[in-house]
MARSEMAR-579935 format. One record per atom (N, C-alpha, C): residue number from 0; residue in one letter; chain; atom name; x, y, z. Coordinates in nm, 2 decimals, padded with zeros to 4 digits, m for minus. Layout:
N
+-----+--------+--------+-------+--------+--------+--------+
! num ! residu ! chaine ! atome !      x !      y !      z !
+-----+--------+--------+-------+--------+--------+--------+
! NUM !      A !      A !    CA !      X !      Y !      Z !
...
+-----+--------+--------+-------+--------+--------+--------+
//
This chain:
91
+-----+--------+--------+-------+--------+--------+--------+
! num ! residu ! chaine ! atome !      x !      y !      z !
+-----+--------+--------+-------+--------+--------+--------+
!   0 !      X !      A !     N !  05.86 !  11.53 !  07.52 !
!   0 !      X !      A !    CA !  05.79 !  11.44 !  07.61 !
!   0 !      X !      A !     C !  05.64 !  11.44 !  07.62 !
!   1 !      X !      A !     N !  05.55 !  11.42 !  07.66 !
!   1 !      X !      A !    CA !  05.46 !  11.35 !  07.70 !
!   1 !      X !      A !     C !  05.35 !  11.44 !  07.79 !
!   2 !      X !      A !     N !  05.23 !  11.50 !  07.78 !
!   2 !      X !      A !    CA !  05.19 !  11.60 !  07.88 !
!   2 !      X !      A !     C !  05.21 !  11.52 !  08.02 !
!   3 !      X !      A !     N !  05.19 !  11.52 !  08.11 !
!   3 !      X !      A !    CA !  05.19 !  11.49 !  08.20 !
!   3 !      X !      A !     C !  05.33 !  11.41 !  08.27 !
!   4 !      X !      A !     N !  05.43 !  11.38 !  08.21 !
!   4 !      X !      A !    CA !  05.60 !  11.31 !  08.21 !
!   4 !      X !      A !     C !  05.69 !  11.44 !  08.23 !
!   5 !      X !      A !     N !  05.73 !  11.43 !  08.33 !
!   5 !      X !      A !    CA !  05.82 !  11.50 !  08.36 !
!   5 !      X !      A !     C !  05.94 !  11.44 !  08.46 !
!   6 !      X !      A !     N !  06.02 !  11.53 !  08.50 !
!   6 !      X !      A !    CA !  06.19 !  11.42 !  08.45 !
!   6 !      X !      A !     C !  06.23 !  11.61 !  08.58 !
!   7 !      X !      A !     N !  06.32 !  11.50 !  08.69 !
!   7 !      X !      A !    CA !  06.35 !  11.58 !  08.78 !
!   7 !      X !      A !     C !  06.46 !  11.69 !  08.71 !
!   8 !      X !      A !     N !  06.52 !  11.74 !  08.78 !
!   8 !      X !      A !    CA !  06.65 !  11.87 !  08.77 !
!   8 !      X !      A !     C !  06.72 !  11.84 !  08.88 !
!   9 !      X !      A !     N !  06.87 !  11.80 !  08.92 !
!   9 !      X !      A !    CA !  06.92 !  11.84 !  09.09 !
!   9 !      X !      A !     C !  06.99 !  11.91 !  09.13 !
!  10 !      X !      A !     N !  06.99 !  11.96 !  09.21 !
!  10 !      X !      A !    CA !  07.05 !  12.07 !  09.27 !
!  10 !      X !      A !     C !  07.12 !  12.05 !  09.36 !
!  11 !      X !      A !     N !  07.25 !  11.99 !  09.38 !
!  11 !      X !      A !    CA !  07.31 !  11.97 !  09.44 !
!  11 !      X !      A !     C !  07.36 !  12.10 !  09.50 !
!  12 !      X !      A !     N !  07.36 !  12.10 !  09.70 !
!  12 !      X !      A !    CA !  07.48 !  12.22 !  09.79 !
!  12 !      X !      A !     C !  07.49 !  12.12 !  09.77 !
!  13 !      X !      A !     N !  07.63 !  12.19 !  09.92 !
!  13 !      X !      A !    CA !  07.71 !  12.10 !  09.96 !
!  13 !      X !      A !     C !  07.62 !  12.00 !  10.08 !
!  14 !      X !      A !     N !  07.56 !  12.05 !  10.10 !
!  14 !      X !      A !    CA !  07.49 !  11.96 !  10.24 !
!  14 !      X !      A !     C !  07.38 !  11.83 !  10.17 !
!  15 !      X !      A !     N !  07.27 !  11.85 !  10.09 !
!  15 !      X !      A !    CA !  07.18 !  11.85 !  10.05 !
!  15 !      X !      A !     C !  07.14 !  11.85 !  09.89 !
!  16 !      X !      A !     N !  07.06 !  11.75 !  09.80 !
!  16 !      X !      A !    CA !  07.00 !  11.75 !  09.68 !
!  16 !      X !      A !     C !  06.86 !  11.82 !  09.69 !
!  17 !      X !      A !     N !  06.84 !  11.89 !  09.62 !
!  17 !      X !      A !    CA !  06.63 !  11.94 !  09.60 !
!  17 !      X !      A !     C !  06.67 !  11.89 !  09.45 !
!  18 !      X !      A !     N !  06.53 !  11.83 !  09.42 !
!  18 !      X !      A !    CA !  06.43 !  11.77 !  09.30 !
!  18 !      X !      A !     C !  06.38 !  11.91 !  09.28 !
!  19 !      X !      A !     N !  06.40 !  11.90 !  09.08 !
!  19 !      X !      A !    CA !  06.29 !  12.06 !  09.09 !
!  19 !      X !      A !     C !  06.27 !  12.01 !  08.94 !
!  20 !      X !      A !     N !  06.06 !  11.94 !  08.96 !
!  20 !      X !      A !    CA !  06.00 !  11.84 !  08.84 !
!  20 !      X !      A !     C !  06.04 !  11.99 !  08.74 !
!  21 !      X !      A !     N !  06.04 !  11.92 !  08.60 !
!  21 !      X !      A !    CA !  06.02 !  12.01 !  08.50 !
!  21 !      X !      A !     C !  05.86 !  12.04 !  08.45 !
!  22 !      X !      A !     N !  05.88 !  12.16 !  08.46 !
!  22 !      X !      A !    CA !  05.75 !  12.19 !  08.42 !
!  22 !      X !      A !     C !  05.69 !  12.21 !  08.29 !
!  23 !      X !      A !     N !  05.56 !  12.16 !  08.34 !
!  23 !      X !      A !    CA !  05.43 !  12.07 !  08.23 !
!  23 !      X !      A !     C !  05.42 !  12.20 !  08.16 !
!  24 !      X !      A !     N !  05.39 !  12.18 !  08.01 !
!  24 !      X !      A !    CA !  05.36 !  12.24 !  07.95 !
!  24 !      X !      A !     C !  05.24 !  12.27 !  08.01 !
!  25 !      X !      A !     N !  05.16 !  12.24 !  08.05 !
!  25 !      X !      A !    CA !  05.03 !  12.33 !  08.08 !
!  25 !      X !      A !     C !  05.01 !  12.35 !  08.24 !
!  26 !      X !      A !     N !  05.16 !  12.40 !  08.27 !
!  26 !      X !      A !    CA !  05.15 !  12.44 !  08.39 !
!  26 !      X !      A !     C !  05.12 !  12.38 !  08.56 !
!  27 !      X !      A !     N !  05.03 !  12.20 !  08.48 !
!  27 !      X !      A !    CA !  04.97 !  12.17 !  08.60 !
!  27 !      X !      A !     C !  05.03 !  12.18 !  08.73 !
!  28 !      X !      A !     N !  05.15 !  12.18 !  08.77 !
!  28 !      X !      A !    CA !  05.25 !  12.12 !  08.85 !
!  28 !      X !      A !     C !  05.32 !  12.30 !  08.87 !
!  29 !      X !      A !     N !  05.29 !  12.43 !  08.86 !
!  29 !      X !      A !    CA !  05.36 !  12.53 !  08.89 !
!  29 !      X !      A !     C !  05.34 !  12.57 !  09.00 !
!  30 !      X !      A !     N !  05.25 !  12.50 !  09.13 !
!  30 !      X !      A !    CA !  05.30 !  12.53 !  09.28 !
!  30 !      X !      A !     C !  05.40 !  12.46 !  09.30 !
!  31 !      X !      A !     N !  05.46 !  12.31 !  09.26 !
!  31 !      X !      A !    CA !  05.57 !  12.22 !  09.28 !
!  31 !      X !      A !     C !  05.68 !  12.29 !  09.22 !
!  32 !      X !      A !     N !  05.68 !  12.32 !  09.12 !
!  32 !      X !      A !    CA !  05.81 !  12.38 !  09.05 !
!  32 !      X !      A !     C !  05.86 !  12.53 !  09.10 !
!  33 !      X !      A !     N !  05.74 !  12.62 !  09.14 !
!  33 !      X !      A !    CA !  05.76 !  12.75 !  09.22 !
!  33 !      X !      A !     C !  05.89 !  12.74 !  09.32 !
!  34 !      X !      A !     N !  05.84 !  12.61 !  09.38 !
!  34 !      X !      A !    CA !  05.85 !  12.65 !  09.53 !
!  34 !      X !      A !     C !  05.99 !  12.63 !  09.51 !
!  35 !      X !      A !     N !  06.00 !  12.46 !  09.49 !
!  35 !      X !      A !    CA !  06.11 !  12.43 !  09.43 !
!  35 !      X !      A !     C !  06.22 !  12.52 !  09.41 !
!  36 !      X !      A !     N !  06.19 !  12.59 !  09.30 !
!  36 !      X !      A !    CA !  06.31 !  12.67 !  09.23 !
!  36 !      X !      A !     C !  06.32 !  12.76 !  09.34 !
!  37 !      X !      A !     N !  06.28 !  12.87 !  09.38 !
!  37 !      X !      A !    CA !  06.26 !  12.94 !  09.50 !
!  37 !      X !      A !     C !  06.36 !  12.85 !  09.58 !
!  38 !      X !      A !     N !  06.31 !  12.79 !  09.64 !
!  38 !      X !      A !    CA !  06.43 !  12.74 !  09.70 !
!  38 !      X !      A !     C !  06.57 !  12.69 !  09.72 !
!  39 !      X !      A !     N !  06.62 !  12.68 !  09.58 !
!  39 !      X !      A !    CA !  06.70 !  12.64 !  09.50 !
!  39 !      X !      A !     C !  06.83 !  12.73 !  09.48 !
!  40 !      X !      A !     N !  06.72 !  12.85 !  09.40 !
!  40 !      X !      A !    CA !  06.81 !  13.02 !  09.41 !
!  40 !      X !      A !     C !  06.83 !  13.06 !  09.51 !
!  41 !      X !      A !     N !  06.72 !  13.05 !  09.65 !
!  41 !      X !      A !    CA !  06.81 !  13.07 !  09.76 !
!  41 !      X !      A !     C !  06.92 !  12.98 !  09.80 !
!  42 !      X !      A !     N !  06.95 !  12.90 !  09.82 !
!  42 !      X !      A !    CA !  07.04 !  12.82 !  09.84 !
!  42 !      X !      A !     C !  07.18 !  12.87 !  09.78 !
!  43 !      X !      A !     N !  07.18 !  12.89 !  09.64 !
!  43 !      X !      A !    CA !  07.25 !  12.94 !  09.54 !
!  43 !      X !      A !     C !  07.28 !  13.07 !  09.60 !
!  44 !      X !      A !     N !  07.23 !  13.16 !  09.69 !
!  44 !      X !      A !    CA !  07.20 !  13.29 !  09.68 !
!  44 !      X !      A !     C !  07.20 !  13.38 !  09.56 !
!  45 !      X !      A !     N !  07.09 !  13.33 !  09.48 !
!  45 !      X !      A !    CA !  07.02 !  13.37 !  09.38 !
!  45 !      X !      A !     C !  06.91 !  13.48 !  09.41 !
!  46 !      X !      A !     N !  06.88 !  13.46 !  09.50 !
!  46 !      X !      A !    CA !  06.69 !  13.49 !  09.46 !
!  46 !      X !      A !     C !  06.72 !  13.62 !  09.50 !
!  47 !      X !      A !     N !  06.77 !  13.76 !  09.53 !
!  47 !      X !      A !    CA !  06.78 !  13.89 !  09.52 !
!  47 !      X !      A !     C !  06.80 !  13.90 !  09.36 !
!  48 !      X !      A !     N !  06.83 !  13.83 !  09.29 !
!  48 !      X !      A !    CA !  06.85 !  13.90 !  09.11 !
!  48 !      X !      A !     C !  06.68 !  13.83 !  09.13 !
!  49 !      X !      A !     N !  06.65 !  13.72 !  09.13 !
!  49 !      X !      A !    CA !  06.50 !  13.73 !  09.07 !
!  49 !      X !      A !     C !  06.40 !  13.83 !  09.13 !
!  50 !      X !      A !     N !  06.44 !  13.84 !  09.25 !
!  50 !      X !      A !    CA !  06.38 !  13.98 !  09.35 !
!  50 !      X !      A !     C !  06.36 !  14.08 !  09.24 !
!  51 !      X !      A !     N !  06.55 !  14.10 !  09.17 !
!  51 !      X !      A !    CA !  06.56 !  14.22 !  09.13 !
!  51 !      X !      A !     C !  06.59 !  14.31 !  09.26 !
!  52 !      X !      A !     N !  06.60 !  14.26 !  09.37 !
!  52 !      X !      A !    CA !  06.65 !  14.36 !  09.42 !
!  52 !      X !      A !     C !  06.85 !  14.32 !  09.48 !
!  53 !      X !      A !     N !  06.87 !  14.26 !  09.36 !
!  53 !      X !      A !    CA !  07.03 !  14.21 !  09.39 !
!  53 !      X !      A !     C !  07.11 !  14.37 !  09.32 !
!  54 !      X !      A !     N !  07.21 !  14.47 !  09.40 !
!  54 !      X !      A !    CA !  07.27 !  14.59 !  09.37 !
!  54 !      X !      A !     C !  07.43 !  14.55 !  09.28 !
!  55 !      X !      A !     N !  07.49 !  14.59 !  09.19 !
!  55 !      X !      A !    CA !  07.54 !  14.56 !  09.12 !
!  55 !      X !      A !     C !  07.64 !  14.65 !  09.15 !
!  56 !      X !      A !     N !  07.80 !  14.57 !  09.23 !
!  56 !      X !      A !    CA !  07.90 !  14.65 !  09.28 !
!  56 !      X !      A !     C !  07.92 !  14.77 !  09.17 !
!  57 !      X !      A !     N !  08.01 !  14.85 !  09.23 !
!  57 !      X !      A !    CA !  08.06 !  14.95 !  09.15 !
!  57 !      X !      A !     C !  08.19 !  15.01 !  09.16 !
!  58 !      X !      A !     N !  08.29 !  14.99 !  09.03 !
!  58 !      X !      A !    CA !  08.44 !  14.99 !  09.06 !
!  58 !      X !      A !     C !  08.46 !  15.10 !  09.12 !
!  59 !      X !      A !     N !  08.59 !  15.07 !  09.16 !
!  59 !      X !      A !    CA !  08.65 !  15.21 !  09.25 !
!  59 !      X !      A !     C !  08.63 !  15.33 !  09.13 !
!  60 !      X !      A !     N !  08.61 !  15.41 !  09.19 !
!  60 !      X !      A !    CA !  08.67 !  15.61 !  09.10 !
!  60 !      X !      A !     C !  08.79 !  15.65 !  09.08 !
!  61 !      X !      A !     N !  08.82 !  15.69 !  08.97 !
!  61 !      X !      A !    CA !  08.93 !  15.69 !  08.91 !
!  61 !      X !      A !     C !  08.95 !  15.81 !  08.90 !
!  62 !      X !      A !     N !  09.10 !  15.84 !  08.93 !
!  62 !      X !      A !    CA !  09.17 !  16.00 !  09.01 !
!  62 !      X !      A !     C !  09.34 !  15.99 !  08.97 !
!  63 !      X !      A !     N !  09.32 !  16.06 !  08.80 !
!  63 !      X !      A !    CA !  09.42 !  16.06 !  08.76 !
!  63 !      X !      A !     C !  09.48 !  15.99 !  08.71 !
!  64 !      X !      A !     N !  09.42 !  15.85 !  08.65 !
!  64 !      X !      A !    CA !  09.38 !  15.78 !  08.62 !
!  64 !      X !      A !     C !  09.45 !  15.67 !  08.65 !
!  65 !      X !      A !     N !  09.47 !  15.66 !  08.81 !
!  65 !      X !      A !    CA !  09.45 !  15.58 !  08.93 !
!  65 !      X !      A !     C !  09.32 !  15.55 !  08.99 !
!  66 !      X !      A !     N !  09.30 !  15.43 !  08.97 !
!  66 !      X !      A !    CA !  09.14 !  15.36 !  09.06 !
!  66 !      X !      A !     C !  09.20 !  15.37 !  09.22 !
!  67 !      X !      A !     N !  09.08 !  15.48 !  09.33 !
!  67 !      X !      A !    CA !  09.14 !  15.51 !  09.45 !
!  67 !      X !      A !     C !  08.96 !  15.43 !  09.54 !
!  68 !      X !      A !     N !  09.02 !  15.37 !  09.65 !
!  68 !      X !      A !    CA !  08.94 !  15.34 !  09.75 !
!  68 !      X !      A !     C !  08.87 !  15.45 !  09.85 !
!  69 !      X !      A !     N !  08.93 !  15.56 !  09.85 !
!  69 !      X !      A !    CA !  08.85 !  15.70 !  09.95 !
!  69 !      X !      A !     C !  08.93 !  15.79 !  09.86 !
!  70 !      X !      A !     N !  08.89 !  15.93 !  09.85 !
!  70 !      X !      A !    CA !  08.94 !  16.05 !  09.79 !
!  70 !      X !      A !     C !  09.09 !  16.03 !  09.79 !
!  71 !      X !      A !     N !  09.19 !  16.07 !  09.73 !
!  71 !      X !      A !    CA !  09.34 !  16.12 !  09.79 !
!  71 !      X !      A !     C !  09.44 !  15.91 !  09.80 !
!  72 !      X !      A !     N !  09.37 !  15.80 !  09.78 !
!  72 !      X !      A !    CA !  09.39 !  15.68 !  09.85 !
!  72 !      X !      A !     C !  09.36 !  15.61 !  09.75 !
!  73 !      X !      A !     N !  09.50 !  15.55 !  09.69 !
!  73 !      X !      A !    CA !  09.46 !  15.47 !  09.53 !
!  73 !      X !      A !     C !  09.47 !  15.35 !  09.60 !
!  74 !      X !      A !     N !  09.36 !  15.24 !  09.50 !
!  74 !      X !      A !    CA !  09.34 !  15.16 !  09.61 !
!  74 !      X !      A !     C !  09.49 !  14.98 !  09.54 !
!  75 !      X !      A !     N !  09.44 !  14.97 !  09.72 !
!  75 !      X !      A !    CA !  09.57 !  14.84 !  09.66 !
!  75 !      X !      A !     C !  09.54 !  14.74 !  09.60 !
!  76 !      X !      A !     N !  09.62 !  14.63 !  09.54 !
!  76 !      X !      A !    CA !  09.58 !  14.54 !  09.46 !
!  76 !      X !      A !     C !  09.57 !  14.46 !  09.56 !
!  77 !      X !      A !     N !  09.53 !  14.42 !  09.65 !
!  77 !      X !      A !    CA !  09.43 !  14.33 !  09.76 !
!  77 !      X !      A !     C !  09.29 !  14.39 !  09.74 !
!  78 !      X !      A !     N !  09.24 !  14.54 !  09.69 !
!  78 !      X !      A !    CA !  09.15 !  14.53 !  09.77 !
!  78 !      X !      A !     C !  09.06 !  14.59 !  09.61 !
!  79 !      X !      A !     N !  09.18 !  14.63 !  09.44 !
!  79 !      X !      A !    CA !  09.16 !  14.60 !  09.34 !
!  79 !      X !      A !     C !  09.11 !  14.47 !  09.31 !
!  80 !      X !      A !     N !  09.15 !  14.32 !  09.36 !
!  80 !      X !      A !    CA !  09.09 !  14.23 !  09.33 !
!  80 !      X !      A !     C !  08.99 !  14.15 !  09.40 !
!  81 !      X !      A !     N !  08.97 !  14.23 !  09.49 !
!  81 !      X !      A !    CA !  08.87 !  14.23 !  09.61 !
!  81 !      X !      A !     C !  08.73 !  14.26 !  09.52 !
!  82 !      X !      A !     N !  08.75 !  14.37 !  09.51 !
!  82 !      X !      A !    CA !  08.66 !  14.42 !  09.42 !
!  82 !      X !      A !     C !  08.59 !  14.36 !  09.26 !
!  83 !      X !      A !     N !  08.70 !  14.34 !  09.17 !
!  83 !      X !      A !    CA !  08.68 !  14.26 !  09.10 !
!  83 !      X !      A !     C !  08.60 !  14.10 !  09.10 !
!  84 !      X !      A !     N !  08.65 !  14.07 !  09.22 !
!  84 !      X !      A !    CA !  08.52 !  13.95 !  09.29 !
!  84 !      X !      A !     C !  08.43 !  13.96 !  09.28 !
!  85 !      X !      A !     N !  08.42 !  14.06 !  09.33 !
!  85 !      X !      A !    CA !  08.23 !  14.08 !  09.41 !
!  85 !      X !      A !     C !  08.19 !  14.13 !  09.25 !
!  86 !      X !      A !     N !  08.22 !  14.16 !  09.18 !
!  86 !      X !      A !    CA !  08.17 !  14.27 !  09.07 !
!  86 !      X !      A !     C !  08.19 !  14.10 !  08.92 !
!  87 !      X !      A !     N !  08.29 !  14.03 !  08.95 !
!  87 !      X !      A !    CA !  08.19 !  13.88 !  08.87 !
!  87 !      X !      A !     C !  08.09 !  13.75 !  08.94 !
!  88 !      X !      A !     N !  08.10 !  13.79 !  09.06 !
!  88 !      X !      A !    CA !  08.03 !  13.71 !  09.15 !
!  88 !      X !      A !     C !  07.85 !  13.78 !  09.11 !
!  89 !      X !      A !     N !  07.89 !  13.89 !  09.09 !
!  89 !      X !      A !    CA !  07.75 !  13.96 !  09.09 !
!  89 !      X !      A !     C !  07.71 !  13.86 !  08.97 !
!  90 !      X !      A !     N !  07.80 !  13.90 !  08.86 !
!  90 !      X !      A !    CA !  07.75 !  13.87 !  08.71 !
!  90 !      X !      A !     C !  07.73 !  13.73 !  08.67 !
+-----+--------+--------+-------+--------+--------+--------+
//
């Protein structure tokens, strides 16, 4: 693409679309690009990752080879699946 020519990237959410302009090589459209990109990331729940404040969920501790939700209480299959889903969502 030549300078000054942009194409748009569309972010489709369940309720609307957001058009993000391609960042120009010379950065001349940075303000518009940054604002729309941050909005799109916020709509997808990713802004904490950009800000560096997202916290990785930790797996359940292991006692005697068994994951436990509380000391001495084995984690149920449902608890394990929910924890794995949170970890995958974070990644």
